[in-house]
N, C-alpha and C positions, 0 to 999 in steps of 0.2 A: 504494500500500500504506500502511496506517495505521502510525503509529509503534509501536503495540502489536504489530502483526503483524511489523513489521520487527525489533523486539527479539526476538521469539520465534524468528524465522528465524535471526537472528544467533546466538542462544543454541544452537540446534540445530547449526549449523555448528561453533561453537567446541567444543561438547561432543563432537561426532563426532570432532574433531581433537585432543581432549584438551588444549585450550588455555584459558587464563584471560585475561580482560580486566581492565585497570586503567584508571581514568579520572583525569584531572588537569584540574579545572575552576576557572575564575575567574568570568567574568561570568555563567555559567549556574548558579552556586551549588550544584552537585550535581544538577542536573536530569537529566543523562544517567544518573547513578547511580540516581536515583529511578525513571526509566523501566525500568531493568534490574531493580531490586529489586522492582518490581511483578509480575515474572514468578516464579511459584512454582519452587522448586528452582534458582534462578539461582546458588546457591553452588557449583554444579558447574562454572560457567564464568565467574563474576565474582569476582575476587580481592579487590579493594579500590578505593576511590575517595578521591582527594585533592581537597579544596576549598581552594584557595590563593588567596584573594582579595587579600591584600596582597603586596607585593614581598618582604617579610621571610619570609612563609610559602612563597613560591615558592623562595626561597633555602634555607631551613631544611629543608623537606620534600622538595623535588625537586632541589635542587642547582643551580638556575639561578644563573649567575654574576652577581655584582654589576656587573661590567663590561658584561655584555650588557644588563642593565636600564638602566644609565646611558647607554649608547651608543644603544640602540634603543628603549627603553621596554618596559613590560609588554605592550603590544599590538603585537607585532611577530612576524615570521617567526622570527627568531633565538630569541626568548623561548619561543614556543610549541613549537619543536623541542626546546629544552632541557627544557621541561616534560614532553613526551611521553617523551623518553629517560630523564629522571630518574624518571618514574613506573615505568618498567620496572626501572631499577637498584634502586629502593627498594621492590620488591615481588617476588612470585613469579609474576608474569604473563608472558605471551609476546606480548601485543598491548596497545597503549595508545592512547588518544585524549586530546588536550589541546585546551582552548579558552581563549582570552583575547580580550576585546573591550570595546567601549564600548556598553553597552546603553541609556544615557540615563536620565533626560532631560538630565542634565548630563554634563560630562566630555569633551565633544568639542572638537576644534580644527580649524583649516583643513586640517592634514595628516592628521588622524585624526578624521573627523566621527563623530557618533553613528551607530551601525549598523556601524562597522568591527569586524570579527571575524576573527581568525586561528585556524585549526584545524590540528592536526598529528596524524599517525598514525605510530606506531613499532611495530616488531615484530621478533622474532627471525628471521623468515623474509623480511623485506623492508627496504629502505632507508626511512628516515624521509621522509615526504611531508608537505608543508604546502600550505595553500590560504588565500587571502584572499577575504573576502566583504564586501560593503557592503549591508546589509539595510535595508529600509524598514520603517517602523512605529514603534510605541511600544516601551517596554522589554520588555513581554511578547512582542510580535511578534518583536523582534530575537532574544531568547533562544530562543523556540520554533523559529525558523528555524535558529539555530545548532545546537540539539539535533538537529533533523532531518538537517542536513547532516553532523553528526558521526557519527550512526548509519548514514546511507547510505554515507559514506566507509568506515567500518569494514566494512560488509557487502561492499562492492566489493573492498576489499583482502583481506579474509579469504577470501572466496569464490573469488577469482581468483588470488591470489598465494601461498597457502600450501598 
């Protein structure tokens, strides 16, 4: 299924359940929100999007703890979980997705190479879930894969758990 078709299906399910989605994005820079807002009338099921590229923005806008960032870094399970949960707390949404990663071409390390991405999904009706991915390709390819997995994860959780 194309990303466009996936977003439309996600919107149909969320609208049917009278739920709104919130996004919290770092390395994708709002790409998930862009895909969503390409769909006409998405305001019925998309509440808002946070682009929190810096650690300071993650703290101020989403409530990510300074200790979490210091201990685990911005690209970590702990941080992305706090991002997703913070997106829900700081919005009127019922479902959230968060993305933080290293898209390249710089910024990688032996522990967190380029292509490392963490995703998390939080919702009123399910426990927060996180997933780690190591994508291949250039910056655009890493970000595109992260967007696809974020949307697919949302669809799976919303369609099966709520």
